[in-house]
N, C-alpha and C positions, 0 to 999 in steps of 0.2 A: 504494500500500500504506500501511496505517496500523497502529498498535499499539492494542490494546484491553486494558485491565487490568480484572480482575474481583476486586476486593478489598473485602470487607465490613468494616464498622466493628468488628464483634465479632472478626473474624479479626485485625485490627490490634491491638485491645485485648488479646486473648489472647497474641499474640506479644510485645507490650511487657511484659506482666505476667510472663510466663515469664522473659524476659531480665533484667528488673529483679530478680527473685528470685535468679537465677543470679549476677548481678553482686554482689549483697549477700552471698550465701553464700560466694562465692569471693574476697571482699575485693577486687573489681575486676579480677581476672584474666580473667574471662569477657568483659570489654569488648573484648578482642582477637579474640574469636570472633563478636561481634555483626555486624560488616560482612559476613562470609561468610553468616550466617543471613539478614540483612536483604536482601542482593542476591538470594539464592536464593529467598526468600519472595516478592519482587516479580516476578522473572523467571518463576517457575513459575506465576504467576497472570496472565500476560500472553499475549495471542494476537496473531498477525500476521494481519491481514485484507487480502485482496487486492481488486482492483477488482471482482471478481464476487461478493464477500461471503463467500468461502470463508475460514473461520477455521482457522489452524494454530497448534497449541500450542507454546510455547517451553519448553524444558527446560534448566535449568542443571545441568551435570554436575560440580559441585564437591562436595568433601567437606571439611568444616571441619577434621577431624583429620588429613587426609593432608598438610596444609601446615604441620605443627607447626614445622618449621625456619624457614619464612617468618614465622610468628607470633613465634617466639623472637627472630629478628633485629629485627623491628619493635618488640618490647617493649623491647629494648636501645636502639634508636634513639629511641624515645619517652621513655625515662628520661633518656638523655643530652641530649635537646633540651627537657627539661621539658614534654613533652606536645605540642610543635609537630609532631613527626614523626608523631603519630597522625593528623593531618589528611591528610597525604600517604598514609599507610597505607590510609585509608578509600577514597581514589581508586584506589589500586593494586589493592585487592581488587575493586572494581567493574570495573576493566579486565580482571582475571583472570577474573571471573565471566562477563562478556560474551564473552570469547574462548573460553570453554568452554560456550557455550550452543548448542543445536541447535534447529532448527525441525522439528516432526514433522507 
C-alpha cells in the first residue's frame, strides 16, 4: 500500500493566502487554528492505494472549533514558553488529526 496526494499549486496558494489574511486580521490568533486546517487540507486530498491500484479516500474528521479548550491551553503554553510550545502544539495537532482520520 502507498499514499497518493493530489494537491495542486493553486489549491496550496489559495489556502496560504486565506490563512495569511486571517492571521493578519486576527492579530495572530488564527495561527493556532492553522495546524488543524493544514492537516485536514493535506489528509483530505490524500488517497490510500492498495496493491491492485484501488484508491481509497482518506477523510479527516476534525473540526477546528470543537477543540477550543485545547487551543486555549496551547496558547497559554506558547506564551509562557515564548513560542517554543507552539512547535510541540503543531505535532500534537497532527497526531490528533491522524487519529481521527478514516479511510473510505
